[in-house]
PyMOL Python script that loads the backbone (N, CA, C, O; Angstrom):
from pymol import cmd

cmd.read_pdbstr("""\
ATOM      1  N   UNK A   1     -20.681  10.070  62.064  1.00  0.00           N
ATOM      2  CA  UNK A   1     -19.350   9.728  61.586  1.00  0.00           C
ATOM      3  C   UNK A   1     -19.189  10.225  60.157  1.00  0.00           C
ATOM      4  O   UNK A   1     -20.094  10.080  59.335  1.00  0.00           O
ATOM      5  N   UNK A   2     -18.053  10.800  59.871  1.00  0.00           N
ATOM      6  CA  UNK A   2     -17.774  11.287  58.534  1.00  0.00           C
ATOM      7  C   UNK A   2     -17.448  10.117  57.620  1.00  0.00           C
ATOM      8  O   UNK A   2     -16.766   9.175  58.022  1.00  0.00           O
ATOM      9  N   UNK A   3     -17.931  10.182  56.405  1.00  0.00           N
ATOM     10  CA  UNK A   3     -17.681   9.145  55.422  1.00  0.00           C
ATOM     11  C   UNK A   3     -16.192   9.078  55.099  1.00  0.00           C
ATOM     12  O   UNK A   3     -15.537  10.105  54.920  1.00  0.00           O
ATOM     13  N   UNK A   4     -15.667   7.854  55.028  1.00  0.00           N
ATOM     14  CA  UNK A   4     -14.241   7.649  54.749  1.00  0.00           C
ATOM     15  C   UNK A   4     -13.853   8.271  53.410  1.00  0.00           C
ATOM     16  O   UNK A   4     -12.778   8.859  53.291  1.00  0.00           O
ATOM     17  N   UNK A   5     -14.702   8.149  52.421  1.00  0.00           N
ATOM     18  CA  UNK A   5     -14.400   8.717  51.099  1.00  0.00           C
ATOM     19  C   UNK A   5     -14.288  10.239  51.175  1.00  0.00           C
ATOM     20  O   UNK A   5     -13.466  10.836  50.480  1.00  0.00           O
ATOM     21  N   UNK A   6     -15.103  10.862  52.007  1.00  0.00           N
ATOM     22  CA  UNK A   6     -15.038  12.313  52.185  1.00  0.00           C
ATOM     23  C   UNK A   6     -13.725  12.707  52.842  1.00  0.00           C
ATOM     24  O   UNK A   6     -13.095  13.689  52.449  1.00  0.00           O
ATOM     25  N   UNK A   7     -13.315  11.941  53.842  1.00  0.00           N
ATOM     26  CA  UNK A   7     -12.044  12.214  54.514  1.00  0.00           C
ATOM     27  C   UNK A   7     -10.896  12.119  53.515  1.00  0.00           C
ATOM     28  O   UNK A   7     -10.025  12.989  53.480  1.00  0.00           O
ATOM     29  N   UNK A   8     -10.894  11.070  52.710  1.00  0.00           N
ATOM     30  CA  UNK A   8      -9.823  10.892  51.723  1.00  0.00           C
ATOM     31  C   UNK A   8      -9.855  11.984  50.660  1.00  0.00           C
ATOM     32  O   UNK A   8      -8.805  12.454  50.223  1.00  0.00           O
ATOM     33  N   UNK A   9     -11.034  12.386  50.246  1.00  0.00           N
ATOM     34  CA  UNK A   9     -11.150  13.439  49.233  1.00  0.00           C
ATOM     35  C   UNK A   9     -10.613  14.768  49.753  1.00  0.00           C
ATOM     36  O   UNK A   9     -10.148  15.601  48.975  1.00  0.00           O
ATOM     37  N   UNK A  10     -10.677  14.966  51.066  1.00  0.00           N
ATOM     38  CA  UNK A  10     -10.215  16.220  51.656  1.00  0.00           C
ATOM     39  C   UNK A  10      -8.755  16.204  52.092  1.00  0.00           C
ATOM     40  O   UNK A  10      -8.244  17.210  52.585  1.00  0.00           O
ATOM     41  N   UNK A  11      -8.084  15.076  51.915  1.00  0.00           N
ATOM     42  CA  UNK A  11      -6.657  15.030  52.239  1.00  0.00           C
ATOM     43  C   UNK A  11      -5.893  15.940  51.289  1.00  0.00           C
ATOM     44  O   UNK A  11      -6.131  15.936  50.081  1.00  0.00           O
ATOM     45  N   UNK A  12      -4.994  16.704  51.835  1.00  0.00           N
ATOM     46  CA  UNK A  12      -4.190  17.606  51.021  1.00  0.00           C
ATOM     47  C   UNK A  12      -2.736  17.130  51.079  1.00  0.00           C
ATOM     48  O   UNK A  12      -2.024  17.367  52.055  1.00  0.00           O
ATOM     49  N   UNK A  13      -2.325  16.464  50.027  1.00  0.00           N
ATOM     50  CA  UNK A  13      -0.968  15.931  49.941  1.00  0.00           C
ATOM     51  C   UNK A  13      -0.318  16.453  48.669  1.00  0.00           C
ATOM     52  O   UNK A  13      -1.019  16.811  47.722  1.00  0.00           O
ATOM     53  N   UNK A  14       1.014  16.502  48.630  1.00  0.00           N
ATOM     54  CA  UNK A  14       1.686  16.966  47.410  1.00  0.00           C
ATOM     55  C   UNK A  14       1.288  16.131  46.194  1.00  0.00           C
ATOM     56  O   UNK A  14       1.101  14.917  46.285  1.00  0.00           O
ATOM     57  N   UNK A  15       1.166  16.800  45.077  1.00  0.00           N
ATOM     58  CA  UNK A  15       0.737  16.153  43.836  1.00  0.00           C
ATOM     59  C   UNK A  15       1.629  14.977  43.459  1.00  0.00           C
ATOM     60  O   UNK A  15       1.134  13.943  43.008  1.00  0.00           O
ATOM     61  N   UNK A  16       2.928  15.125  43.638  1.00  0.00           N
ATOM     62  CA  UNK A  16       3.863  14.053  43.282  1.00  0.00           C
ATOM     63  C   UNK A  16       3.639  12.813  44.152  1.00  0.00           C
ATOM     64  O   UNK A  16       3.743  11.686  43.666  1.00  0.00           O
ATOM     65  N   UNK A  17       3.337  13.017  45.420  1.00  0.00           N
ATOM     66  CA  UNK A  17       3.069  11.905  46.331  1.00  0.00           C
ATOM     67  C   UNK A  17       1.803  11.147  45.899  1.00  0.00           C
ATOM     68  O   UNK A  17       1.774   9.916  45.910  1.00  0.00           O
ATOM     69  N   UNK A  18       0.782  11.883  45.528  1.00  0.00           N
ATOM     70  CA  UNK A  18      -0.464  11.270  45.068  1.00  0.00           C
ATOM     71  C   UNK A  18      -0.256  10.542  43.744  1.00  0.00           C
ATOM     72  O   UNK A  18      -0.778   9.445  43.548  1.00  0.00           O
ATOM     73  N   UNK A  19       0.493  11.142  42.850  1.00  0.00           N
ATOM     74  CA  UNK A  19       0.758  10.489  41.554  1.00  0.00           C
ATOM     75  C   UNK A  19       1.533   9.199  41.746  1.00  0.00           C
ATOM     76  O   UNK A  19       1.256   8.202  41.080  1.00  0.00           O
ATOM     77  N   UNK A  20       2.491   9.210  42.642  1.00  0.00           N
ATOM     78  CA  UNK A  20       3.261   7.991  42.924  1.00  0.00           C
ATOM     79  C   UNK A  20       2.350   6.907  43.498  1.00  0.00           C
ATOM     80  O   UNK A  20       2.473   5.735  43.144  1.00  0.00           O
ATOM     81  N   UNK A  21       1.444   7.300  44.380  1.00  0.00           N
ATOM     82  CA  UNK A  21       0.519   6.329  44.971  1.00  0.00           C
ATOM     83  C   UNK A  21      -0.423   5.758  43.913  1.00  0.00           C
ATOM     84  O   UNK A  21      -0.683   4.555  43.904  1.00  0.00           O
ATOM     85  N   UNK A  22      -0.927   6.593  43.036  1.00  0.00           N
ATOM     86  CA  UNK A  22      -1.807   6.100  41.964  1.00  0.00           C
ATOM     87  C   UNK A  22      -1.071   5.134  41.049  1.00  0.00           C
ATOM     88  O   UNK A  22      -1.631   4.132  40.605  1.00  0.00           O
ATOM     89  N   UNK A  23       0.167   5.441  40.778  1.00  0.00           N
ATOM     90  CA  UNK A  23       0.984   4.559  39.943  1.00  0.00           C
ATOM     91  C   UNK A  23       1.176   3.199  40.621  1.00  0.00           C
ATOM     92  O   UNK A  23       1.214   2.168  39.949  1.00  0.00           O
ATOM     93  N   UNK A  24       1.297   3.201  41.945  1.00  0.00           N
ATOM     94  CA  UNK A  24       1.511   1.966  42.686  1.00  0.00           C
ATOM     95  C   UNK A  24       0.268   1.112  42.856  1.00  0.00           C
ATOM     96  O   UNK A  24       0.370  -0.048  43.256  1.00  0.00           O
ATOM     97  N   UNK A  25      -0.897   1.658  42.564  1.00  0.00           N
ATOM     98  CA  UNK A  25      -2.142   0.909  42.732  1.00  0.00           C
ATOM     99  C   UNK A  25      -2.185  -0.374  41.907  1.00  0.00           C
ATOM    100  O   UNK A  25      -2.734  -1.381  42.355  1.00  0.00           O
ATOM    101  N   UNK A  26      -1.614  -0.344  40.715  1.00  0.00           N
ATOM    102  CA  UNK A  26      -1.699  -1.530  39.855  1.00  0.00           C
ATOM    103  C   UNK A  26      -0.888  -2.702  40.390  1.00  0.00           C
ATOM    104  O   UNK A  26      -1.155  -3.848  40.030  1.00  0.00           O
ATOM    105  N   UNK A  27       0.099  -2.437  41.243  1.00  0.00           N
ATOM    106  CA  UNK A  27       0.912  -3.511  41.816  1.00  0.00           C
ATOM    107  C   UNK A  27       0.478  -3.897  43.227  1.00  0.00           C
ATOM    108  O   UNK A  27       1.078  -4.785  43.833  1.00  0.00           O
ATOM    109  N   UNK A  28      -0.547  -3.248  43.756  1.00  0.00           N
ATOM    110  CA  UNK A  28      -0.988  -3.504  45.129  1.00  0.00           C
ATOM    111  C   UNK A  28      -1.618  -4.885  45.239  1.00  0.00           C
ATOM    112  O   UNK A  28      -2.507  -5.252  44.470  1.00  0.00           O
ATOM    113  N   UNK A  29      -1.129  -5.635  46.216  1.00  0.00           N
ATOM    114  CA  UNK A  29      -1.721  -6.934  46.558  1.00  0.00           C
ATOM    115  C   UNK A  29      -2.031  -6.911  48.043  1.00  0.00           C
ATOM    116  O   UNK A  29      -1.124  -6.839  48.873  1.00  0.00           O
ATOM    117  N   UNK A  30      -3.301  -6.971  48.372  1.00  0.00           N
ATOM    118  CA  UNK A  30      -3.757  -6.819  49.754  1.00  0.00           C
ATOM    119  C   UNK A  30      -3.089  -7.819  50.681  1.00  0.00           C
ATOM    120  O   UNK A  30      -2.610  -7.440  51.750  1.00  0.00           O
ATOM    121  N   UNK A  31      -3.048  -9.082  50.296  1.00  0.00           N
ATOM    122  CA  UNK A  31      -2.488 -10.118  51.171  1.00  0.00           C
ATOM    123  C   UNK A  31      -1.008  -9.897  51.459  1.00  0.00           C
ATOM    124  O   UNK A  31      -0.535 -10.243  52.541  1.00  0.00           O
ATOM    125  N   UNK A  32      -0.287  -9.341  50.533  1.00  0.00           N
ATOM    126  CA  UNK A  32       1.144  -9.119  50.707  1.00  0.00           C
ATOM    127  C   UNK A  32       1.439  -7.773  51.375  1.00  0.00           C
ATOM    128  O   UNK A  32       2.229  -7.700  52.317  1.00  0.00           O
ATOM    129  N   UNK A  33       0.812  -6.734  50.892  1.00  0.00           N
ATOM    130  CA  UNK A  33       1.190  -5.373  51.285  1.00  0.00           C
ATOM    131  C   UNK A  33       0.565  -4.894  52.587  1.00  0.00           C
ATOM    132  O   UNK A  33       1.190  -4.153  53.346  1.00  0.00           O
ATOM    133  N   UNK A  34      -0.660  -5.313  52.845  1.00  0.00           N
ATOM    134  CA  UNK A  34      -1.369  -4.772  54.002  1.00  0.00           C
ATOM    135  C   UNK A  34      -0.768  -5.223  55.324  1.00  0.00           C
ATOM    136  O   UNK A  34      -0.766  -4.464  56.293  1.00  0.00           O
ATOM    137  N   UNK A  35      -0.264  -6.433  55.375  1.00  0.00           N
ATOM    138  CA  UNK A  35       0.273  -6.919  56.658  1.00  0.00           C
ATOM    139  C   UNK A  35       1.526  -6.155  57.099  1.00  0.00           C
ATOM    140  O   UNK A  35       1.869  -6.160  58.281  1.00  0.00           O
ATOM    141  N   UNK A  36       2.202  -5.505  56.162  1.00  0.00           N
ATOM    142  CA  UNK A  36       3.351  -4.664  56.529  1.00  0.00           C
ATOM    143  C   UNK A  36       2.923  -3.338  57.139  1.00  0.00           C
ATOM    144  O   UNK A  36       3.704  -2.679  57.826  1.00  0.00           O
ATOM    145  N   UNK A  37       1.674  -2.951  56.883  1.00  0.00           N
ATOM    146  CA  UNK A  37       1.236  -1.610  57.256  1.00  0.00           C
ATOM    147  C   UNK A  37       0.325  -1.546  58.470  1.00  0.00           C
ATOM    148  O   UNK A  37       0.338  -0.557  59.203  1.00  0.00           O
ATOM    149  N   UNK A  38      -0.468  -2.594  58.693  1.00  0.00           N
ATOM    150  CA  UNK A  38      -1.403  -2.587  59.823  1.00  0.00           C
ATOM    151  C   UNK A  38      -1.301  -3.901  60.595  1.00  0.00           C
ATOM    152  O   UNK A  38      -0.805  -4.906  60.086  1.00  0.00           O
ATOM    153  N   UNK A  39      -1.783  -3.863  61.836  1.00  0.00           N
ATOM    154  CA  UNK A  39      -1.707  -5.054  62.694  1.00  0.00           C
ATOM    155  C   UNK A  39      -2.697  -6.123  62.256  1.00  0.00           C
ATOM    156  O   UNK A  39      -2.327  -7.285  62.085  1.00  0.00           O
ATOM    157  N   UNK A  40      -3.955  -5.733  62.075  1.00  0.00           N
ATOM    158  CA  UNK A  40      -4.992  -6.678  61.682  1.00  0.00           C
ATOM    159  C   UNK A  40      -5.647  -6.188  60.398  1.00  0.00           C
ATOM    160  O   UNK A  40      -5.799  -4.985  60.186  1.00  0.00           O
ATOM    161  N   UNK A  41      -6.026  -7.119  59.559  1.00  0.00           N
ATOM    162  CA  UNK A  41      -6.658  -6.718  58.301  1.00  0.00           C
ATOM    163  C   UNK A  41      -8.021  -7.381  58.124  1.00  0.00           C
ATOM    164  O   UNK A  41      -8.395  -7.761  57.015  1.00  0.00           O
ATOM    165  N   UNK A  42      -8.756  -7.515  59.218  1.00  0.00           N
ATOM    166  CA  UNK A  42     -10.057  -8.180  59.168  1.00  0.00           C
ATOM    167  C   UNK A  42     -11.162  -7.196  58.787  1.00  0.00           C
ATOM    168  O   UNK A  42     -11.812  -7.362  57.755  1.00  0.00           O
ATOM    169  N   UNK A  43     -11.372  -6.192  59.602  1.00  0.00           N
ATOM    170  CA  UNK A  43     -12.425  -5.211  59.380  1.00  0.00           C
ATOM    171  C   UNK A  43     -11.897  -4.078  58.495  1.00  0.00           C
ATOM    172  O   UNK A  43     -10.927  -3.418  58.868  1.00  0.00           O
ATOM    173  N   UNK A  44     -12.510  -3.839  57.335  1.00  0.00           N
ATOM    174  CA  UNK A  44     -11.999  -2.801  56.443  1.00  0.00           C
ATOM    175  C   UNK A  44     -12.027  -1.400  57.054  1.00  0.00           C
ATOM    176  O   UNK A  44     -11.180  -0.568  56.727  1.00  0.00           O
ATOM    177  N   UNK A  45     -12.985  -1.133  57.932  1.00  0.00           N
ATOM    178  CA  UNK A  45     -13.048   0.186  58.565  1.00  0.00           C
ATOM    179  C   UNK A  45     -11.920   0.368  59.582  1.00  0.00           C
ATOM    180  O   UNK A  45     -11.393   1.470  59.736  1.00  0.00           O
ATOM    181  N   UNK A  46     -11.557  -0.699  60.266  1.00  0.00           N
ATOM    182  CA  UNK A  46     -10.421  -0.643  61.189  1.00  0.00           C
ATOM    183  C   UNK A  46      -9.129  -0.452  60.408  1.00  0.00           C
ATOM    184  O   UNK A  46      -8.265   0.329  60.806  1.00  0.00           O
ATOM    185  N   UNK A  47      -9.002  -1.155  59.318  1.00  0.00           N
ATOM    186  CA  UNK A  47      -7.817  -1.023  58.461  1.00  0.00           C
ATOM    187  C   UNK A  47      -7.680   0.420  57.992  1.00  0.00           C
ATOM    188  O   UNK A  47      -6.601   1.006  58.081  1.00  0.00           O
ATOM    189  N   UNK A  48      -8.771   0.989  57.493  1.00  0.00           N
ATOM    190  CA  UNK A  48      -8.720   2.369  57.011  1.00  0.00           C
ATOM    191  C   UNK A  48      -8.399   3.345  58.130  1.00  0.00           C
ATOM    192  O   UNK A  48      -7.674   4.317  57.921  1.00  0.00           O
ATOM    193  N   UNK A  49      -8.932   3.093  59.307  1.00  0.00           N
ATOM    194  CA  UNK A  49      -8.641   3.950  60.449  1.00  0.00           C
ATOM    195  C   UNK A  49      -7.152   3.923  60.796  1.00  0.00           C
ATOM    196  O   UNK A  49      -6.545   4.965  61.047  1.00  0.00           O
ATOM    197  N   UNK A  50      -6.577   2.730  60.808  1.00  0.00           N
ATOM    198  CA  UNK A  50      -5.146   2.599  61.100  1.00  0.00           C
ATOM    199  C   UNK A  50      -4.300   3.238  60.006  1.00  0.00           C
ATOM    200  O   UNK A  50      -3.295   3.888  60.293  1.00  0.00           O
ATOM    201  N   UNK A  51      -4.703   3.056  58.762  1.00  0.00           N
ATOM    202  CA  UNK A  51      -3.955   3.660  57.654  1.00  0.00           C
ATOM    203  C   UNK A  51      -4.033   5.182  57.702  1.00  0.00           C
ATOM    204  O   UNK A  51      -3.041   5.861  57.436  1.00  0.00           O
ATOM    205  N   UNK A  52      -5.195   5.719  58.036  1.00  0.00           N
ATOM    206  CA  UNK A  52      -5.327   7.175  58.163  1.00  0.00           C
ATOM    207  C   UNK A  52      -4.460   7.722  59.291  1.00  0.00           C
ATOM    208  O   UNK A  52      -3.863   8.791  59.161  1.00  0.00           O
ATOM    209  N   UNK A  53      -4.394   6.990  60.391  1.00  0.00           N
ATOM    210  CA  UNK A  53      -3.549   7.422  61.510  1.00  0.00           C
ATOM    211  C   UNK A  53      -2.073   7.403  61.109  1.00  0.00           C
ATOM    212  O   UNK A  53      -1.320   8.318  61.443  1.00  0.00           O
ATOM    213  N   UNK A  54      -1.671   6.367  60.399  1.00  0.00           N
ATOM    214  CA  UNK A  54      -0.276   6.280  59.944  1.00  0.00           C
ATOM    215  C   UNK A  54       0.030   7.377  58.930  1.00  0.00           C
ATOM    216  O   UNK A  54       1.113   7.962  58.955  1.00  0.00           O
ATOM    217  N   UNK A  55      -0.907   7.655  58.049  1.00  0.00           N
ATOM    218  CA  UNK A  55      -0.725   8.736  57.083  1.00  0.00           C
ATOM    219  C   UNK A  55      -0.562  10.075  57.795  1.00  0.00           C
ATOM    220  O   UNK A  55       0.297  10.875  57.422  1.00  0.00           O
ATOM    221  N   UNK A  56      -1.376  10.324  58.810  1.00  0.00           N
ATOM    222  CA  UNK A  56      -1.274  11.576  59.562  1.00  0.00           C
ATOM    223  C   UNK A  56       0.085  11.693  60.245  1.00  0.00           C
ATOM    224  O   UNK A  56       0.681  12.770  60.278  1.00  0.00           O
ATOM    225  N   UNK A  57       0.568  10.583  60.785  1.00  0.00           N
ATOM    226  CA  UNK A  57       1.882  10.584  61.434  1.00  0.00           C
ATOM    227  C   UNK A  57       2.984  10.900  60.419  1.00  0.00           C
ATOM    228  O   UNK A  57       3.871  11.712  60.683  1.00  0.00           O
ATOM    229  N   UNK A  58       2.917  10.255  59.267  1.00  0.00           N
ATOM    230  CA  UNK A  58       3.927  10.476  58.229  1.00  0.00           C
ATOM    231  C   UNK A  58       3.841  11.886  57.652  1.00  0.00           C
ATOM    232  O   UNK A  58       4.862  12.494  57.329  1.00  0.00           O
ATOM    233  N   UNK A  59       2.629  12.399  57.525  1.00  0.00           N
ATOM    234  CA  UNK A  59       2.458  13.761  57.014  1.00  0.00           C
ATOM    235  C   UNK A  59       3.054  14.779  57.984  1.00  0.00           C
ATOM    236  O   UNK A  59       3.639  15.775  57.556  1.00  0.00           O
ATOM    237  N   UNK A  60       2.911  14.541  59.262  1.00  0.00           N
ATOM    238  CA  UNK A  60       3.510  15.434  60.257  1.00  0.00           C
ATOM    239  C   UNK A  60       5.039  15.424  60.136  1.00  0.00           C
ATOM    240  O   UNK A  60       5.681  16.473  60.201  1.00  0.00           O
ATOM    241  N   UNK A  61       5.604  14.248  59.962  1.00  0.00           N
ATOM    242  CA  UNK A  61       7.064  14.145  59.782  1.00  0.00           C
ATOM    243  C   UNK A  61       7.487  14.889  58.525  1.00  0.00           C
ATOM    244  O   UNK A  61       8.483  15.611  58.532  1.00  0.00           O
ATOM    245  N   UNK A  62       6.734  14.715  57.450  1.00  0.00           N
ATOM    246  CA  UNK A  62       7.069  15.376  56.177  1.00  0.00           C
ATOM    247  C   UNK A  62       7.024  16.890  56.329  1.00  0.00           C
ATOM    248  O   UNK A  62       7.915  17.596  55.856  1.00  0.00           O
ATOM    249  N   UNK A  63       5.986  17.383  56.987  1.00  0.00           N
ATOM    250  CA  UNK A  63       5.823  18.837  57.126  1.00  0.00           C
ATOM    251  C   UNK A  63       6.890  19.481  58.008  1.00  0.00           C
ATOM    252  O   UNK A  63       7.221  20.653  57.825  1.00  0.00           O
ATOM    253  N   UNK A  64       7.425  18.727  58.956  1.00  0.00           N
ATOM    254  CA  UNK A  64       8.466  19.300  59.812  1.00  0.00           C
ATOM    255  C   UNK A  64       9.822  19.343  59.117  1.00  0.00           C
ATOM    256  O   UNK A  64      10.755  19.979  59.606  1.00  0.00           O
ATOM    257  N   UNK A  65       9.929  18.662  57.971  1.00  0.00           N
ATOM    258  CA  UNK A  65      11.189  18.676  57.240  1.00  0.00           C
ATOM    259  C   UNK A  65      12.229  17.719  57.803  1.00  0.00           C
ATOM    260  O   UNK A  65      13.423  17.855  57.534  1.00  0.00           O
ATOM    261  N   UNK A  66      11.771  16.762  58.579  1.00  0.00           N
ATOM    262  CA  UNK A  66      12.666  15.769  59.174  1.00  0.00           C
ATOM    263  C   UNK A  66      13.400  15.001  58.079  1.00  0.00           C
ATOM    264  O   UNK A  66      12.783  14.518  57.130  1.00  0.00           O
ATOM    265  N   UNK A  67      14.705  14.893  58.216  1.00  0.00           N
ATOM    266  CA  UNK A  67      15.511  14.186  57.212  1.00  0.00           C
ATOM    267  C   UNK A  67      15.269  12.685  57.227  1.00  0.00           C
ATOM    268  O   UNK A  67      15.643  11.989  56.283  1.00  0.00           O
ATOM    269  N   UNK A  68      14.651  12.180  58.278  1.00  0.00           N
ATOM    270  CA  UNK A  68      14.345  10.750  58.361  1.00  0.00           C
ATOM    271  C   UNK A  68      12.950  10.421  57.829  1.00  0.00           C
ATOM    272  O   UNK A  68      12.432   9.334  58.084  1.00  0.00           O
ATOM    273  N   UNK A  69      12.347  11.343  57.098  1.00  0.00           N
ATOM    274  CA  UNK A  69      11.010  11.121  56.548  1.00  0.00           C
ATOM    275  C   UNK A  69      11.039   9.950  55.569  1.00  0.00           C
ATOM    276  O   UNK A  69      11.765   9.989  54.576  1.00  0.00           O
ATOM    277  N   UNK A  70      10.249   8.904  55.848  1.00  0.00           N
ATOM    278  CA  UNK A  70      10.244   7.722  54.968  1.00  0.00           C
ATOM    279  C   UNK A  70       9.245   7.880  53.814  1.00  0.00           C
ATOM    280  O   UNK A  70       8.102   7.435  53.917  1.00  0.00           O
ATOM    281  N   UNK A  71       9.670   8.501  52.738  1.00  0.00           N
ATOM    282  CA  UNK A  71       8.777   8.787  51.623  1.00  0.00           C
ATOM    283  C   UNK A  71       8.209   7.505  51.017  1.00  0.00           C
ATOM    284  O   UNK A  71       7.037   7.475  50.642  1.00  0.00           O
ATOM    285  N   UNK A  72       9.006   6.458  50.913  1.00  0.00           N
ATOM    286  CA  UNK A  72       8.514   5.198  50.342  1.00  0.00           C
ATOM    287  C   UNK A  72       7.382   4.619  51.196  1.00  0.00           C
ATOM    288  O   UNK A  72       6.395   4.110  50.664  1.00  0.00           O
ATOM    289  N   UNK A  73       7.527   4.698  52.493  1.00  0.00           N
ATOM    290  CA  UNK A  73       6.460   4.193  53.388  1.00  0.00           C
ATOM    291  C   UNK A  73       5.195   5.025  53.230  1.00  0.00           C
ATOM    292  O   UNK A  73       4.087   4.489  53.237  1.00  0.00           O
ATOM    293  N   UNK A  74       5.364   6.340  53.088  1.00  0.00           N
ATOM    294  CA  UNK A  74       4.207   7.204  52.922  1.00  0.00           C
ATOM    295  C   UNK A  74       3.462   6.850  51.629  1.00  0.00           C
ATOM    296  O   UNK A  74       2.231   6.817  51.610  1.00  0.00           O
ATOM    297  N   UNK A  75       4.195   6.591  50.569  1.00  0.00           N
ATOM    298  CA  UNK A  75       3.573   6.177  49.314  1.00  0.00           C
ATOM    299  C   UNK A  75       2.841   4.846  49.505  1.00  0.00           C
ATOM    300  O   UNK A  75       1.720   4.679  49.024  1.00  0.00           O
ATOM    301  N   UNK A  76       3.471   3.901  50.205  1.00  0.00           N
ATOM    302  CA  UNK A  76       2.831   2.607  50.464  1.00  0.00           C
ATOM    303  C   UNK A  76       1.516   2.776  51.223  1.00  0.00           C
ATOM    304  O   UNK A  76       0.524   2.119  50.907  1.00  0.00           O
ATOM    305  N   UNK A  77       1.510   3.645  52.208  1.00  0.00           N
ATOM    306  CA  UNK A  77       0.294   3.887  52.998  1.00  0.00           C
ATOM    307  C   UNK A  77      -0.791   4.509  52.121  1.00  0.00           C
ATOM    308  O   UNK A  77      -1.957   4.127  52.218  1.00  0.00           O
ATOM    309  N   UNK A  78      -0.423   5.455  51.275  1.00  0.00           N
ATOM    310  CA  UNK A  78      -1.407   6.079  50.399  1.00  0.00           C
ATOM    311  C   UNK A  78      -1.942   5.097  49.364  1.00  0.00           C
ATOM    312  O   UNK A  78      -3.129   5.131  49.039  1.00  0.00           O
ATOM    313  N   UNK A  79      -1.089   4.227  48.845  1.00  0.00           N
ATOM    314  CA  UNK A  79      -1.540   3.184  47.917  1.00  0.00           C
ATOM    315  C   UNK A  79      -2.571   2.298  48.617  1.00  0.00           C
ATOM    316  O   UNK A  79      -3.637   2.018  48.069  1.00  0.00           O
ATOM    317  N   UNK A  80      -2.245   1.865  49.822  1.00  0.00           N
ATOM    318  CA  UNK A  80      -3.159   1.001  50.576  1.00  0.00           C
ATOM    319  C   UNK A  80      -4.472   1.721  50.870  1.00  0.00           C
ATOM    320  O   UNK A  80      -5.539   1.114  50.769  1.00  0.00           O
ATOM    321  N   UNK A  81      -4.415   2.990  51.230  1.00  0.00           N
ATOM    322  CA  UNK A  81      -5.633   3.762  51.478  1.00  0.00           C
ATOM    323  C   UNK A  81      -6.521   3.792  50.239  1.00  0.00           C
ATOM    324  O   UNK A  81      -7.724   3.541  50.319  1.00  0.00           O
ATOM    325  N   UNK A  82      -5.923   4.097  49.108  1.00  0.00           N
ATOM    326  CA  UNK A  82      -6.689   4.173  47.863  1.00  0.00           C
ATOM    327  C   UNK A  82      -7.298   2.819  47.502  1.00  0.00           C
ATOM    328  O   UNK A  82      -8.459   2.737  47.101  1.00  0.00           O
ATOM    329  N   UNK A  83      -6.513   1.777  47.647  1.00  0.00           N
ATOM    330  CA  UNK A  83      -6.993   0.437  47.294  1.00  0.00           C
ATOM    331  C   UNK A  83      -8.078  -0.035  48.255  1.00  0.00           C
ATOM    332  O   UNK A  83      -9.081  -0.607  47.827  1.00  0.00           O
ATOM    333  N   UNK A  84      -7.885   0.197  49.532  1.00  0.00           N
ATOM    334  CA  UNK A  84      -8.848  -0.278  50.532  1.00  0.00           C
ATOM    335  C   UNK A  84     -10.175   0.462  50.439  1.00  0.00           C
ATOM    336  O   UNK A  84     -11.228  -0.140  50.645  1.00  0.00           O
ATOM    337  N   UNK A  85     -10.144   1.737  50.137  1.00  0.00           N
ATOM    338  CA  UNK A  85     -11.402   2.478  50.027  1.00  0.00           C
ATOM    339  C   UNK A  85     -12.200   1.976  48.822  1.00  0.00           C
ATOM    340  O   UNK A  85     -13.429   2.042  48.827  1.00  0.00           O
ATOM    341  N   UNK A  86     -11.524   1.481  47.807  1.00  0.00           N
ATOM    342  CA  UNK A  86     -12.221   0.918  46.653  1.00  0.00           C
ATOM    343  C   UNK A  86     -12.901  -0.405  46.978  1.00  0.00           C
ATOM    344  O   UNK A  86     -13.801  -0.831  46.254  1.00  0.00           O
ATOM    345  N   UNK A  87     -12.485  -1.056  48.052  1.00  0.00           N
ATOM    346  CA  UNK A  87     -13.103  -2.318  48.464  1.00  0.00           C
ATOM    347  C   UNK A  87     -14.372  -2.111  49.302  1.00  0.00           C
ATOM    348  O   UNK A  87     -15.158  -3.040  49.489  1.00  0.00           O
ATOM    349  N   UNK A  88     -14.562  -0.893  49.800  1.00  0.00           N
ATOM    350  CA  UNK A  88     -15.747  -0.617  50.614  1.00  0.00           C
ATOM    351  C   UNK A  88     -17.003  -0.657  49.761  1.00  0.00           C
ATOM    352  O   UNK A  88     -16.974  -0.275  48.591  1.00  0.00           O
ATOM    353  N   UNK A  89     -18.110  -1.117  50.341  1.00  0.00           N
ATOM    354  CA  UNK A  89     -19.362  -1.093  49.584  1.00  0.00           C
ATOM    355  C   UNK A  89     -19.818   0.342  49.348  1.00  0.00           C
ATOM    356  O   UNK A  89     -19.697   1.198  50.225  1.00  0.00           O
ATOM    357  N   UNK A  90     -20.331   0.586  48.179  1.00  0.00           N
ATOM    358  CA  UNK A  90     -20.829   1.926  47.852  1.00  0.00           C
ATOM    359  C   UNK A  90     -22.236   2.075  48.415  1.00  0.00           C
ATOM    360  O   UNK A  90     -23.007   1.117  48.472  1.00  0.00           O
ATOM    361  N   UNK A  91     -22.551   3.294  48.828  1.00  0.00           N
ATOM    362  CA  UNK A  91     -23.900   3.563  49.329  1.00  0.00           C
ATOM    363  C   UNK A  91     -24.885   3.578  48.167  1.00  0.00           C
ATOM    364  O   UNK A  91     -24.543   3.960  47.048  1.00  0.00           O
ATOM    365  N   UNK A  92     -26.091   3.161  48.450  1.00  0.00           N
ATOM    366  CA  UNK A  92     -27.152   3.179  47.438  1.00  0.00           C
ATOM    367  C   UNK A  92     -27.667   4.610  47.324  1.00  0.00           C
ATOM    368  O   UNK A  92     -27.990   5.249  48.325  1.00  0.00           O
ATOM    369  N   UNK A  93     -27.740   5.102  46.094  1.00  0.00           N
ATOM    370  CA  UNK A  93     -28.223   6.473  45.872  1.00  0.00           C
ATOM    371  C   UNK A  93     -29.672   6.588  46.321  1.00  0.00           C
ATOM    372  O   UNK A  93     -30.486   5.704  46.053  1.00  0.00           O
ATOM    373  N   UNK A  94     -29.985   7.676  47.003  1.00  0.00           N
ATOM    374  CA  UNK A  94     -31.351   7.877  47.508  1.00  0.00           C
ATOM    375  C   UNK A  94     -32.151   8.751  46.596  1.00  0.00           C
ATOM    376  O   UNK A  94     -33.320   9.022  46.870  1.00  0.00           O
TER     377      UNK A  94
END
""", "prot")
cmd.dss("prot")
cmd.show_as("cartoon", "prot")
cmd.util.cbc("prot")
cmd.orient("prot")
């Protein structure tokens, strides 16, 4: 299985979208924000998997140029991804 941090590091999103998500990190509250984005918030790996799937869906909409692209939702998903990955335990250096 590929490391979640590696997957996130390899995401290619517009700079403005990433900057907006980083700006939103300081206001992120897991108990409030996560329930709007995923069904269950028990297992952090399941949460990240669902958030990655939602991000991929939103990125596809953005790339097609659909006028119904929900940019605010995409920012919310990226904020949650960034915040949730910071909650994961770090691997011990070998």
